[in-house]
Predicted model as a PDB file, atoms N, CA, C, CB and O in Angstrom, pLDDT in the B-factor column:
MODEL        1                                                                  
ATOM      1  N   MET A   1       9.440  -2.992  47.354  1.00 85.00           N  
ATOM      2  CA  MET A   1      10.526  -3.382  46.469  1.00 85.00           C  
ATOM      3  C   MET A   1      10.391  -2.707  45.108  1.00 85.00           C  
ATOM      4  CB  MET A   1      10.558  -4.901  46.305  1.00 85.00           C  
ATOM      5  O   MET A   1      11.366  -2.221  44.534  1.00 85.00           O  
ATOM      6  N   ARG A   2       9.159  -2.688  44.608  1.00 88.00           N  
ATOM      7  CA  ARG A   2       8.914  -2.085  43.302  1.00 88.00           C  
ATOM      8  C   ARG A   2       9.263  -0.596  43.318  1.00 88.00           C  
ATOM      9  CB  ARG A   2       7.448  -2.285  42.888  1.00 88.00           C  
ATOM     10  O   ARG A   2       9.887  -0.088  42.386  1.00 88.00           O  
ATOM     11  N   ASP A   3       8.855   0.099  44.384  1.00 90.00           N  
ATOM     12  CA  ASP A   3       9.144   1.528  44.493  1.00 90.00           C  
ATOM     13  C   ASP A   3      10.643   1.797  44.569  1.00 90.00           C  
ATOM     14  CB  ASP A   3       8.452   2.113  45.718  1.00 90.00           C  
ATOM     15  O   ASP A   3      11.133   2.778  44.010  1.00 90.00           O  
ATOM     16  N   VAL A   4      11.364   0.929  45.257  1.00 93.00           N  
ATOM     17  CA  VAL A   4      12.817   1.076  45.359  1.00 93.00           C  
ATOM     18  C   VAL A   4      13.458   0.933  43.980  1.00 93.00           C  
ATOM     19  CB  VAL A   4      13.405   0.031  46.338  1.00 93.00           C  
ATOM     20  O   VAL A   4      14.350   1.702  43.621  1.00 93.00           O  
ATOM     21  N   LEU A   5      13.002  -0.049  43.215  1.00 93.00           N  
ATOM     22  CA  LEU A   5      13.526  -0.231  41.858  1.00 93.00           C  
ATOM     23  C   LEU A   5      13.232   0.987  40.982  1.00 93.00           C  
ATOM     24  CB  LEU A   5      12.928  -1.493  41.220  1.00 93.00           C  
ATOM     25  O   LEU A   5      14.096   1.437  40.229  1.00 93.00           O  
ATOM     26  N   LEU A   6      12.030   1.511  41.080  1.00 93.00           N  
ATOM     27  CA  LEU A   6      11.676   2.686  40.288  1.00 93.00           C  
ATOM     28  C   LEU A   6      12.559   3.879  40.636  1.00 93.00           C  
ATOM     29  CB  LEU A   6      10.209   3.043  40.500  1.00 93.00           C  
ATOM     30  O   LEU A   6      12.989   4.623  39.754  1.00 93.00           O  
ATOM     31  N   GLU A   7      12.822   4.054  41.910  1.00 94.00           N  
ATOM     32  CA  GLU A   7      13.676   5.169  42.334  1.00 94.00           C  
ATOM     33  C   GLU A   7      15.104   4.974  41.837  1.00 94.00           C  
ATOM     34  CB  GLU A   7      13.664   5.307  43.868  1.00 94.00           C  
ATOM     35  O   GLU A   7      15.729   5.925  41.367  1.00 94.00           O  
ATOM     36  N   LYS A   8      15.627   3.755  41.936  1.00 95.00           N  
ATOM     37  CA  LYS A   8      16.977   3.481  41.441  1.00 95.00           C  
ATOM     38  C   LYS A   8      17.075   3.733  39.944  1.00 95.00           C  
ATOM     39  CB  LYS A   8      17.378   2.040  41.755  1.00 95.00           C  
ATOM     40  O   LYS A   8      18.047   4.319  39.468  1.00 95.00           O  
ATOM     41  N   ILE A   9      16.059   3.285  39.201  1.00 95.00           N  
ATOM     42  CA  ILE A   9      16.047   3.488  37.752  1.00 95.00           C  
ATOM     43  C   ILE A   9      16.090   4.980  37.427  1.00 95.00           C  
ATOM     44  CB  ILE A   9      14.795   2.836  37.119  1.00 95.00           C  
ATOM     45  O   ILE A   9      16.861   5.415  36.572  1.00 95.00           O  
ATOM     46  N   GLU A  10      15.268   5.748  38.108  1.00 95.00           N  
ATOM     47  CA  GLU A  10      15.213   7.182  37.815  1.00 95.00           C  
ATOM     48  C   GLU A  10      16.511   7.890  38.170  1.00 95.00           C  
ATOM     49  CB  GLU A  10      14.064   7.823  38.565  1.00 95.00           C  
ATOM     50  O   GLU A  10      16.972   8.748  37.417  1.00 95.00           O  
ATOM     51  N   LEU A  11      17.101   7.546  39.292  1.00 95.00           N  
ATOM     52  CA  LEU A  11      18.362   8.183  39.674  1.00 95.00           C  
ATOM     53  C   LEU A  11      19.489   7.824  38.705  1.00 95.00           C  
ATOM     54  CB  LEU A  11      18.748   7.776  41.098  1.00 95.00           C  
ATOM     55  O   LEU A  11      20.292   8.680  38.333  1.00 95.00           O  
ATOM     56  N   LEU A  12      19.543   6.557  38.301  1.00 96.00           N  
ATOM     57  CA  LEU A  12      20.542   6.153  37.312  1.00 96.00           C  
ATOM     58  C   LEU A  12      20.305   6.846  35.978  1.00 96.00           C  
ATOM     59  CB  LEU A  12      20.525   4.636  37.123  1.00 96.00           C  
ATOM     60  O   LEU A  12      21.254   7.230  35.295  1.00 96.00           O  
ATOM     61  N   ARG A  13      19.045   7.004  35.610  1.00 96.00           N  
ATOM     62  CA  ARG A  13      18.713   7.686  34.356  1.00 96.00           C  
ATOM     63  C   ARG A  13      19.193   9.134  34.384  1.00 96.00           C  
ATOM     64  CB  ARG A  13      17.196   7.637  34.101  1.00 96.00           C  
ATOM     65  O   ARG A  13      19.747   9.632  33.404  1.00 96.00           O  
ATOM     66  N   GLN A  14      18.979   9.800  35.505  1.00 96.00           N  
ATOM     67  CA  GLN A  14      19.433  11.182  35.640  1.00 96.00           C  
ATOM     68  C   GLN A  14      20.949  11.276  35.512  1.00 96.00           C  
ATOM     69  CB  GLN A  14      18.981  11.763  36.983  1.00 96.00           C  
ATOM     70  O   GLN A  14      21.468  12.153  34.821  1.00 96.00           O  
ATOM     71  N   ARG A  15      21.648  10.377  36.176  1.00 96.00           N  
ATOM     72  CA  ARG A  15      23.121  10.364  36.087  1.00 96.00           C  
ATOM     73  C   ARG A  15      23.572  10.089  34.660  1.00 96.00           C  
ATOM     74  CB  ARG A  15      23.718   9.305  37.042  1.00 96.00           C  
ATOM     75  O   ARG A  15      24.501  10.724  34.163  1.00 96.00           O  
ATOM     76  N   MET A  16      22.905   9.132  33.999  1.00 97.00           N  
ATOM     77  CA  MET A  16      23.269   8.783  32.632  1.00 97.00           C  
ATOM     78  C   MET A  16      23.081   9.980  31.700  1.00 97.00           C  
ATOM     79  CB  MET A  16      22.435   7.590  32.143  1.00 97.00           C  
ATOM     80  O   MET A  16      23.939  10.262  30.864  1.00 97.00           O  
ATOM     81  N   VAL A  17      21.966  10.676  31.845  1.00 96.00           N  
ATOM     82  CA  VAL A  17      21.699  11.836  30.998  1.00 96.00           C  
ATOM     83  C   VAL A  17      22.740  12.921  31.236  1.00 96.00           C  
ATOM     84  CB  VAL A  17      20.289  12.384  31.259  1.00 96.00           C  
ATOM     85  O   VAL A  17      23.281  13.484  30.285  1.00 96.00           O  
ATOM     86  N   ASN A  18      23.019  13.213  32.494  1.00 96.00           N  
ATOM     87  CA  ASN A  18      24.018  14.242  32.800  1.00 96.00           C  
ATOM     88  C   ASN A  18      25.391  13.885  32.238  1.00 96.00           C  
ATOM     89  CB  ASN A  18      24.116  14.448  34.308  1.00 96.00           C  
ATOM     90  O   ASN A  18      26.072  14.731  31.658  1.00 96.00           O  
ATOM     91  N   MET A  19      25.790  12.638  32.412  1.00 97.00           N  
ATOM     92  CA  MET A  19      27.083  12.212  31.897  1.00 97.00           C  
ATOM     93  C   MET A  19      27.086  12.221  30.366  1.00 97.00           C  
ATOM     94  CB  MET A  19      27.434  10.813  32.425  1.00 97.00           C  
ATOM     95  O   MET A  19      28.081  12.592  29.745  1.00 97.00           O  
ATOM     96  N   GLY A  20      25.977  11.815  29.771  1.00 97.00           N  
ATOM     97  CA  GLY A  20      25.871  11.822  28.316  1.00 97.00           C  
ATOM     98  C   GLY A  20      25.987  13.222  27.745  1.00 97.00           C  
ATOM     99  O   GLY A  20      26.613  13.426  26.705  1.00 97.00           O  
ATOM    100  N   LEU A  21      25.382  14.184  28.424  1.00 97.00           N  
ATOM    101  CA  LEU A  21      25.483  15.574  27.977  1.00 97.00           C  
ATOM    102  C   LEU A  21      26.906  16.102  28.096  1.00 97.00           C  
ATOM    103  CB  LEU A  21      24.536  16.455  28.780  1.00 97.00           C  
ATOM    104  O   LEU A  21      27.355  16.897  27.271  1.00 97.00           O  
ATOM    105  N   GLU A  22      27.604  15.657  29.121  1.00 97.00           N  
ATOM    106  CA  GLU A  22      28.963  16.150  29.357  1.00 97.00           C  
ATOM    107  C   GLU A  22      30.007  15.443  28.499  1.00 97.00           C  
ATOM    108  CB  GLU A  22      29.319  15.988  30.815  1.00 97.00           C  
ATOM    109  O   GLU A  22      30.907  16.089  27.961  1.00 97.00           O  
ATOM    110  N   PHE A  23      29.895  14.121  28.369  1.00 97.00           N  
ATOM    111  CA  PHE A  23      30.951  13.350  27.720  1.00 97.00           C  
ATOM    112  C   PHE A  23      30.540  12.694  26.404  1.00 97.00           C  
ATOM    113  CB  PHE A  23      31.431  12.301  28.652  1.00 97.00           C  
ATOM    114  O   PHE A  23      31.387  12.151  25.696  1.00 97.00           O  
ATOM    115  N   GLY A  24      29.260  12.739  26.072  1.00 96.00           N  
ATOM    116  CA  GLY A  24      28.793  12.101  24.851  1.00 96.00           C  
ATOM    117  C   GLY A  24      28.145  10.761  25.147  1.00 96.00           C  
ATOM    118  O   GLY A  24      28.461  10.097  26.134  1.00 96.00           O  
ATOM    119  N   LEU A  25      27.230  10.382  24.265  1.00 95.00           N  
ATOM    120  CA  LEU A  25      26.450   9.173  24.499  1.00 95.00           C  
ATOM    121  C   LEU A  25      27.242   7.882  24.351  1.00 95.00           C  
ATOM    122  CB  LEU A  25      25.299   9.143  23.568  1.00 95.00           C  
ATOM    123  O   LEU A  25      26.794   6.831  24.809  1.00 95.00           O  
ATOM    124  N   ASP A  26      28.406   7.943  23.722  1.00 96.00           N  
ATOM    125  CA  ASP A  26      29.189   6.723  23.540  1.00 96.00           C  
ATOM    126  C   ASP A  26      30.280   6.550  24.596  1.00 96.00           C  
ATOM    127  CB  ASP A  26      29.813   6.723  22.170  1.00 96.00           C  
ATOM    128  O   ASP A  26      31.126   5.664  24.478  1.00 96.00           O  
ATOM    129  N   HIS A  27      30.258   7.391  25.621  1.00 97.00           N  
ATOM    130  CA  HIS A  27      31.227   7.267  26.709  1.00 97.00           C  
ATOM    131  C   HIS A  27      30.966   5.958  27.465  1.00 97.00           C  
ATOM    132  CB  HIS A  27      31.144   8.497  27.677  1.00 97.00           C  
ATOM    133  O   HIS A  27      29.809   5.611  27.705  1.00 97.00           O  
ATOM    134  N   PRO A  28      32.020   5.228  27.842  1.00 97.00           N  
ATOM    135  CA  PRO A  28      31.829   3.934  28.522  1.00 97.00           C  
ATOM    136  C   PRO A  28      30.976   4.009  29.790  1.00 97.00           C  
ATOM    137  CB  PRO A  28      33.168   3.355  28.873  1.00 97.00           C  
ATOM    138  O   PRO A  28      30.216   3.082  30.068  1.00 97.00           O  
ATOM    139  N   ASP A  29      31.085   5.084  30.557  1.00 96.00           N  
ATOM    140  CA  ASP A  29      30.284   5.197  31.780  1.00 96.00           C  
ATOM    141  C   ASP A  29      28.801   5.389  31.463  1.00 96.00           C  
ATOM    142  CB  ASP A  29      30.789   6.362  32.640  1.00 96.00           C  
ATOM    143  O   ASP A  29      27.939   4.897  32.192  1.00 96.00           O  
ATOM    144  N   VAL A  30      28.505   6.105  30.375  1.00 97.00           N  
ATOM    145  CA  VAL A  30      27.114   6.278  29.955  1.00 97.00           C  
ATOM    146  C   VAL A  30      26.535   4.927  29.560  1.00 97.00           C  
ATOM    147  CB  VAL A  30      27.007   7.287  28.776  1.00 97.00           C  
ATOM    148  O   VAL A  30      25.405   4.597  29.920  1.00 97.00           O  
ATOM    149  N   LEU A  31      27.314   4.151  28.819  1.00 97.00           N  
ATOM    150  CA  LEU A  31      26.855   2.825  28.405  1.00 97.00           C  
ATOM    151  C   LEU A  31      26.668   1.896  29.603  1.00 97.00           C  
ATOM    152  CB  LEU A  31      27.846   2.210  27.418  1.00 97.00           C  
ATOM    153  O   LEU A  31      25.753   1.073  29.617  1.00 97.00           O  
ATOM    154  N   GLU A  32      27.528   2.028  30.597  1.00 97.00           N  
ATOM    155  CA  GLU A  32      27.392   1.208  31.805  1.00 97.00           C  
ATOM    156  C   GLU A  32      26.106   1.566  32.558  1.00 97.00           C  
ATOM    157  CB  GLU A  32      28.622   1.394  32.728  1.00 97.00           C  
ATOM    158  O   GLU A  32      25.408   0.678  33.047  1.00 97.00           O  
ATOM    159  N   TYR A  33      25.793   2.856  32.651  1.00 97.00           N  
ATOM    160  CA  TYR A  33      24.528   3.264  33.272  1.00 97.00           C  
ATOM    161  C   TYR A  33      23.354   2.659  32.511  1.00 97.00           C  
ATOM    162  CB  TYR A  33      24.407   4.807  33.311  1.00 97.00           C  
ATOM    163  O   TYR A  33      22.395   2.184  33.119  1.00 97.00           O  
ATOM    164  N   SER A  34      23.429   2.676  31.194  1.00 97.00           N  
ATOM    165  CA  SER A  34      22.358   2.118  30.375  1.00 97.00           C  
ATOM    166  C   SER A  34      22.166   0.626  30.657  1.00 97.00           C  
ATOM    167  CB  SER A  34      22.658   2.340  28.888  1.00 97.00           C  
ATOM    168  O   SER A  34      21.035   0.150  30.748  1.00 97.00           O  
ATOM    169  N   ILE A  35      23.251  -0.095  30.792  1.00 97.00           N  
ATOM    170  CA  ILE A  35      23.185  -1.529  31.099  1.00 97.00           C  
ATOM    171  C   ILE A  35      22.544  -1.753  32.468  1.00 97.00           C  
ATOM    172  CB  ILE A  35      24.596  -2.160  31.061  1.00 97.00           C  
ATOM    173  O   ILE A  35      21.701  -2.636  32.628  1.00 97.00           O  
ATOM    174  N   GLN A  36      22.949  -0.948  33.452  1.00 98.00           N  
ATOM    175  CA  GLN A  36      22.383  -1.079  34.796  1.00 98.00           C  
ATOM    176  C   GLN A  36      20.885  -0.792  34.796  1.00 98.00           C  
ATOM    177  CB  GLN A  36      23.096  -0.135  35.769  1.00 98.00           C  
ATOM    178  O   GLN A  36      20.111  -1.482  35.461  1.00 98.00           O  
ATOM    179  N   ILE A  37      20.485   0.231  34.045  1.00 97.00           N  
ATOM    180  CA  ILE A  37      19.065   0.576  33.952  1.00 97.00           C  
ATOM    181  C   ILE A  37      18.295  -0.569  33.298  1.00 97.00           C  
ATOM    182  CB  ILE A  37      18.869   1.891  33.151  1.00 97.00           C  
ATOM    183  O   ILE A  37      17.208  -0.923  33.756  1.00 97.00           O  
ATOM    184  N   ASP A  38      18.842  -1.146  32.242  1.00 97.00           N  
ATOM    185  CA  ASP A  38      18.187  -2.283  31.579  1.00 97.00           C  
ATOM    186  C   ASP A  38      17.987  -3.451  32.547  1.00 97.00           C  
ATOM    187  CB  ASP A  38      19.017  -2.744  30.365  1.00 97.00           C  
ATOM    188  O   ASP A  38      16.930  -4.082  32.555  1.00 97.00           O  
ATOM    189  N   GLN A  39      19.001  -3.734  33.360  1.00 97.00           N  
ATOM    190  CA  GLN A  39      18.895  -4.825  34.320  1.00 97.00           C  
ATOM    191  C   GLN A  39      17.801  -4.557  35.348  1.00 97.00           C  
ATOM    192  CB  GLN A  39      20.231  -5.042  35.021  1.00 97.00           C  
ATOM    193  O   GLN A  39      17.045  -5.458  35.708  1.00 97.00           O  
ATOM    194  N   LEU A  40      17.722  -3.310  35.819  1.00 96.00           N  
ATOM    195  CA  LEU A  40      16.686  -2.961  36.788  1.00 96.00           C  
ATOM    196  C   LEU A  40      15.296  -3.010  36.151  1.00 96.00           C  
ATOM    197  CB  LEU A  40      16.951  -1.566  37.369  1.00 96.00           C  
ATOM    198  O   LEU A  40      14.329  -3.412  36.798  1.00 96.00           O  
ATOM    199  N   HIS A  41      15.199  -2.598  34.875  1.00 95.00           N  
ATOM    200  CA  HIS A  41      13.916  -2.710  34.172  1.00 95.00           C  
ATOM    201  C   HIS A  41      13.488  -4.170  34.065  1.00 95.00           C  
ATOM    202  CB  HIS A  41      14.010  -2.080  32.766  1.00 95.00           C  
ATOM    203  O   HIS A  41      12.312  -4.492  34.233  1.00 95.00           O  
ATOM    204  N   ASN A  42      14.437  -5.042  33.788  1.00 95.00           N  
ATOM    205  CA  ASN A  42      14.118  -6.475  33.719  1.00 95.00           C  
ATOM    206  C   ASN A  42      13.592  -6.985  35.056  1.00 95.00           C  
ATOM    207  CB  ASN A  42      15.357  -7.283  33.301  1.00 95.00           C  
ATOM    208  O   ASN A  42      12.625  -7.746  35.093  1.00 95.00           O  
ATOM    209  N   GLU A  43      14.224  -6.569  36.156  1.00 95.00           N  
ATOM    210  CA  GLU A  43      13.751  -6.961  37.491  1.00 95.00           C  
ATOM    211  C   GLU A  43      12.335  -6.438  37.735  1.00 95.00           C  
ATOM    212  CB  GLU A  43      14.711  -6.431  38.586  1.00 95.00           C  
ATOM    213  O   GLU A  43      11.486  -7.148  38.273  1.00 95.00           O  
ATOM    214  N   LEU A  44      12.093  -5.195  37.334  1.00 93.00           N  
ATOM    215  CA  LEU A  44      10.776  -4.594  37.509  1.00 93.00           C  
ATOM    216  C   LEU A  44       9.730  -5.355  36.703  1.00 93.00           C  
ATOM    217  CB  LEU A  44      10.798  -3.116  37.094  1.00 93.00           C  
ATOM    218  O   LEU A  44       8.625  -5.595  37.191  1.00 93.00           O  
ATOM    219  N   ASN A  45      10.066  -5.733  35.485  1.00 93.00           N  
ATOM    220  CA  ASN A  45       9.139  -6.507  34.661  1.00 93.00           C  
ATOM    221  C   ASN A  45       8.834  -7.866  35.283  1.00 93.00           C  
ATOM    222  CB  ASN A  45       9.710  -6.695  33.260  1.00 93.00           C  
ATOM    223  O   ASN A  45       7.698  -8.335  35.215  1.00 93.00           O  
ATOM    224  N   GLN A  46       9.832  -8.499  35.887  1.00 93.00           N  
ATOM    225  CA  GLN A  46       9.608  -9.777  36.553  1.00 93.00           C  
ATOM    226  C   GLN A  46       8.659  -9.611  37.739  1.00 93.00           C  
ATOM    227  CB  GLN A  46      10.942 -10.379  37.018  1.00 93.00           C  
ATOM    228  O   GLN A  46       7.774 -10.440  37.950  1.00 93.00           O  
ATOM    229  N   ILE A  47       8.844  -8.551  38.504  1.00 90.00           N  
ATOM    230  CA  ILE A  47       7.964  -8.285  39.644  1.00 90.00           C  
ATOM    231  C   ILE A  47       6.546  -8.044  39.150  1.00 90.00           C  
ATOM    232  CB  ILE A  47       8.468  -7.069  40.463  1.00 90.00           C  
ATOM    233  O   ILE A  47       5.595  -8.605  39.694  1.00 90.00           O  
ATOM    234  N   ASP A  48       6.397  -7.217  38.126  1.00 89.00           N  
ATOM    235  CA  ASP A  48       5.062  -6.926  37.597  1.00 89.00           C  
ATOM    236  C   ASP A  48       4.405  -8.180  37.039  1.00 89.00           C  
ATOM    237  CB  ASP A  48       5.140  -5.851  36.511  1.00 89.00           C  
ATOM    238  O   ASP A  48       3.203  -8.382  37.213  1.00 89.00           O  
ATOM    239  N   HIS A  49       5.182  -9.017  36.374  1.00 89.00           N  
ATOM    240  CA  HIS A  49       4.639 -10.258  35.826  1.00 89.00           C  
ATOM    241  C   HIS A  49       4.176 -11.184  36.955  1.00 89.00           C  
ATOM    242  CB  HIS A  49       5.694 -10.967  34.946  1.00 89.00           C  
ATOM    243  O   HIS A  49       3.105 -11.787  36.873  1.00 89.00           O  
ATOM    244  N   SER A  50       4.979 -11.289  37.993  1.00 88.00           N  
ATOM    245  CA  SER A  50       4.609 -12.123  39.143  1.00 88.00           C  
ATOM    246  C   SER A  50       3.339 -11.611  39.805  1.00 88.00           C  
ATOM    247  CB  SER A  50       5.751 -12.166  40.168  1.00 88.00           C  
ATOM    248  O   SER A  50       2.474 -12.397  40.190  1.00 88.00           O  
ATOM    249  N   LEU A  51       3.225 -10.300  39.936  1.00 85.00           N  
ATOM    250  CA  LEU A  51       2.032  -9.721  40.550  1.00 85.00           C  
ATOM    251  C   LEU A  51       0.800  -9.968  39.694  1.00 85.00           C  
ATOM    252  CB  LEU A  51       2.221  -8.224  40.774  1.00 85.00           C  
ATOM    253  O   LEU A  51      -0.279 -10.237  40.222  1.00 85.00           O  
ATOM    254  N   SER A  52       0.951  -9.878  38.381  1.00 84.00           N  
ATOM    255  CA  SER A  52      -0.206 -10.081  37.510  1.00 84.00           C  
ATOM    256  C   SER A  52      -0.638 -11.549  37.514  1.00 84.00           C  
ATOM    257  CB  SER A  52       0.116  -9.625  36.075  1.00 84.00           C  
ATOM    258  O   SER A  52      -1.830 -11.834  37.404  1.00 84.00           O  
ATOM    259  N   LYS A  53       0.303 -12.479  37.638  1.00 82.00           N  
ATOM    260  CA  LYS A  53      -0.039 -13.904  37.702  1.00 82.00           C  
ATOM    261  C   LYS A  53      -0.748 -14.228  39.011  1.00 82.00           C  
ATOM    262  CB  LYS A  53       1.226 -14.772  37.554  1.00 82.00           C  
ATOM    263  O   LYS A  53      -1.610 -15.106  39.063  1.00 82.00           O  
ATOM    264  N   ALA A  54      -0.376 -13.510  40.067  1.00 77.00           N  
ATOM    265  CA  ALA A  54      -0.979 -13.758  41.377  1.00 77.00           C  
ATOM    266  C   ALA A  54      -2.339 -13.084  41.507  1.00 77.00           C  
ATOM    267  CB  ALA A  54      -0.052 -13.271  42.487  1.00 77.00           C  
ATOM    268  O   ALA A  54      -3.021 -13.235  42.520  1.00 77.00           O  
ATOM    269  N   GLY A  55      -2.729 -12.341  40.478  1.00 72.00           N  
ATOM    270  CA  GLY A  55      -4.028 -11.688  40.513  1.00 72.00           C  
ATOM    271  C   GLY A  55      -3.996 -10.312  41.145  1.00 72.00           C  
ATOM    272  O   GLY A  55      -5.034  -9.660  41.267  1.00 72.00           O  
ATOM    273  N   ASN A  56      -2.814  -9.861  41.550  1.00 58.00           N  
ATOM    274  CA  ASN A  56      -2.698  -8.527  42.128  1.00 58.00           C  
ATOM    275  C   ASN A  56      -2.609  -7.506  41.002  1.00 58.00           C  
ATOM    276  CB  ASN A  56      -1.462  -8.428  43.065  1.00 58.00           C  
ATOM    277  O   ASN A  56      -1.987  -7.751  39.968  1.00 58.00           O  
ATOM    278  N   ARG A  57      -3.230  -6.381  41.217  1.00 58.00           N  
ATOM    279  CA  ARG A  57      -3.163  -5.318  40.218  1.00 58.00           C  
ATOM    280  C   ARG A  57      -1.881  -4.538  40.396  1.00 58.00           C  
ATOM    281  CB  ARG A  57      -4.382  -4.382  40.319  1.00 58.00           C  
ATOM    282  O   ARG A  57      -1.383  -4.378  41.511  1.00 58.00           O  
ATOM    283  N   LYS A  58      -1.354  -4.059  39.295  1.00 55.00           N  
ATOM    284  CA  LYS A  58      -0.173  -3.207  39.369  1.00 55.00           C  
ATOM    285  C   LYS A  58      -0.539  -1.914  40.066  1.00 55.00           C  
ATOM    286  CB  LYS A  58       0.407  -2.927  37.961  1.00 55.00           C  
ATOM    287  O   LYS A  58      -1.598  -1.332  39.827  1.00 55.00           O  
ATOM    288  N   LYS A  59       0.345  -1.485  40.919  1.00 60.00           N  
ATOM    289  CA  LYS A  59       0.119  -0.239  41.614  1.00 60.00           C  
ATOM    290  C   LYS A  59       0.517   0.904  40.687  1.00 60.00           C  
ATOM    291  CB  LYS A  59       0.911  -0.188  42.951  1.00 60.00           C  
ATOM    292  O   LYS A  59       1.634   0.925  40.171  1.00 60.00           O  
ATOM    293  N   THR A  60      -0.382   1.844  40.477  1.00 62.00           N  
ATOM    294  CA  THR A  60      -0.021   3.000  39.679  1.00 62.00           C  
ATOM    295  C   THR A  60       0.857   3.912  40.517  1.00 62.00           C  
ATOM    296  CB  THR A  60      -1.278   3.748  39.173  1.00 62.00           C  
ATOM    297  O   THR A  60       0.809   3.874  41.746  1.00 62.00           O  
ATOM    298  N   TYR A  61       1.638   4.708  39.869  1.00 62.00           N  
ATOM    299  CA  TYR A  61       2.548   5.579  40.582  1.00 62.00           C  
ATOM    300  C   TYR A  61       2.788   6.844  39.783  1.00 62.00           C  
ATOM    301  CB  TYR A  61       3.867   4.866  40.870  1.00 62.00           C  
ATOM    302  O   TYR A  61       2.559   6.898  38.574  1.00 62.00           O  
ATOM    303  N   ARG A  62       3.245   7.839  40.478  1.00 65.00           N  
ATOM    304  CA  ARG A  62       3.727   9.073  39.881  1.00 65.00           C  
ATOM    305  C   ARG A  62       5.035   9.393  40.548  1.00 65.00           C  
ATOM    306  CB  ARG A  62       2.703  10.243  40.033  1.00 65.00           C  
ATOM    307  O   ARG A  62       5.226   9.107  41.730  1.00 65.00           O  
ATOM    308  N   PHE A  63       5.939   9.986  39.795  1.00 63.00           N  
ATOM    309  CA  PHE A  63       7.174  10.389  40.438  1.00 63.00           C  
ATOM    310  C   PHE A  63       7.467  11.836  40.122  1.00 63.00           C  
ATOM    311  CB  PHE A  63       8.334   9.498  40.000  1.00 63.00           C  
ATOM    312  O   PHE A  63       7.081  12.364  39.079  1.00 63.00           O  
ATOM    313  N   TYR A  64       8.158  12.457  41.048  1.00 64.00           N  
ATOM    314  CA  TYR A  64       8.496  13.859  40.967  1.00 64.00           C  
ATOM    315  C   TYR A  64      10.007  13.979  41.053  1.00 64.00           C  
ATOM    316  CB  TYR A  64       7.795  14.679  42.086  1.00 64.00           C  
ATOM    317  O   TYR A  64      10.632  13.395  41.938  1.00 64.00           O  
ATOM    318  N   LEU A  65      10.592  14.733  40.140  1.00 66.00           N  
ATOM    319  CA  LEU A  65      12.035  14.914  40.121  1.00 66.00           C  
ATOM    320  C   LEU A  65      12.385  16.230  40.796  1.00 66.00           C  
ATOM    321  CB  LEU A  65      12.580  14.875  38.676  1.00 66.00           C  
ATOM    322  O   LEU A  65      11.840  17.285  40.471  1.00 66.00           O  
ATOM    323  N   MET A  66      13.305  16.136  41.739  1.00 66.00           N  
ATOM    324  CA  MET A  66      13.756  17.323  42.432  1.00 66.00           C  
ATOM    325  C   MET A  66      15.254  17.208  42.650  1.00 66.00           C  
ATOM    326  CB  MET A  66      13.004  17.514  43.773  1.00 66.00           C  
ATOM    327  O   MET A  66      15.689  16.564  43.605  1.00 66.00           O  
ATOM    328  N   GLU A  67      16.041  17.813  41.792  1.00 66.00           N  
ATOM    329  CA  GLU A  67      17.490  17.885  41.903  1.00 66.00           C  
ATOM    330  C   GLU A  67      18.136  16.617  42.436  1.00 66.00           C  
ATOM    331  CB  GLU A  67      17.859  19.020  42.777  1.00 66.00           C  
ATOM    332  O   GLU A  67      18.470  16.521  43.617  1.00 66.00           O  
ATOM    333  N   ASN A  68      18.306  15.646  41.548  1.00 64.00           N  
ATOM    334  CA  ASN A  68      18.968  14.372  41.831  1.00 64.00           C  
ATOM    335  C   ASN A  68      18.217  13.480  42.810  1.00 64.00           C  
ATOM    336  CB  ASN A  68      20.329  14.632  42.363  1.00 64.00           C  
ATOM    337  O   ASN A  68      18.804  12.556  43.373  1.00 64.00           O  
ATOM    338  N   ASN A  69      16.938  13.739  43.022  1.00 63.00           N  
ATOM    339  CA  ASN A  69      16.109  12.884  43.859  1.00 63.00           C  
ATOM    340  C   ASN A  69      14.825  12.571  43.115  1.00 63.00           C  
ATOM    341  CB  ASN A  69      15.810  13.553  45.224  1.00 63.00           C  
ATOM    342  O   ASN A  69      14.272  13.432  42.431  1.00 63.00           O  
ATOM    343  N   ALA A  70      14.360  11.369  43.243  1.00 61.00           N  
ATOM    344  CA  ALA A  70      13.091  10.991  42.651  1.00 61.00           C  
ATOM    345  C   ALA A  70      12.146  10.628  43.782  1.00 61.00           C  
ATOM    346  CB  ALA A  70      13.256   9.810  41.643  1.00 61.00           C  
ATOM    347  O   ALA A  70      12.482   9.813  44.642  1.00 61.00           O  
ATOM    348  N   HIS A  71      10.984  11.220  43.784  1.00 56.00           N  
ATOM    349  CA  HIS A  71       9.997  10.955  44.811  1.00 56.00           C  
ATOM    350  C   HIS A  71       8.791  10.310  44.167  1.00 56.00           C  
ATOM    351  CB  HIS A  71       9.603  12.247  45.558  1.00 56.00           C  
ATOM    352  O   HIS A  71       8.261  10.826  43.183  1.00 56.00           O  
ATOM    353  N   PHE A  72       8.351   9.190  44.707  1.00 54.00           N  
ATOM    354  CA  PHE A  72       7.222   8.460  44.159  1.00 54.00           C  
ATOM    355  C   PHE A  72       6.022   8.610  45.061  1.00 54.00           C  
ATOM    356  CB  PHE A  72       7.566   6.988  43.969  1.00 54.00           C  
ATOM    357  O   PHE A  72       6.139   8.607  46.287  1.00 54.00           O  
ATOM    358  N   ALA A  73       4.865   8.742  44.439  1.00 47.00           N  
ATOM    359  CA  ALA A  73       3.626   8.868  45.212  1.00 47.00           C  
ATOM    360  C   ALA A  73       2.595   7.905  44.646  1.00 47.00           C  
ATOM    361  CB  ALA A  73       3.088  10.333  45.187  1.00 47.00           C  
ATOM    362  O   ALA A  73       1.471   7.841  45.144  1.00 47.00           O  
TER     363      ALA A  73                                                      
ENDMDL                                                                          
END                                                                             
């Protein structure tokens, strides 16, 4: 679940950046992407908090960007 959230965040971030470069940072669609990313970050923080309370260590990760795809390892 955590990896899926990370991938969604990265893909939305890429779209937001591309749209921001094309239409400007105050474009409504750019702001909507930002809101969606914030919501996913909140979900990720809740998952990490739950894992830390349960005594599980956070899994470290790396991601690689390849033309509109994010790969996590």
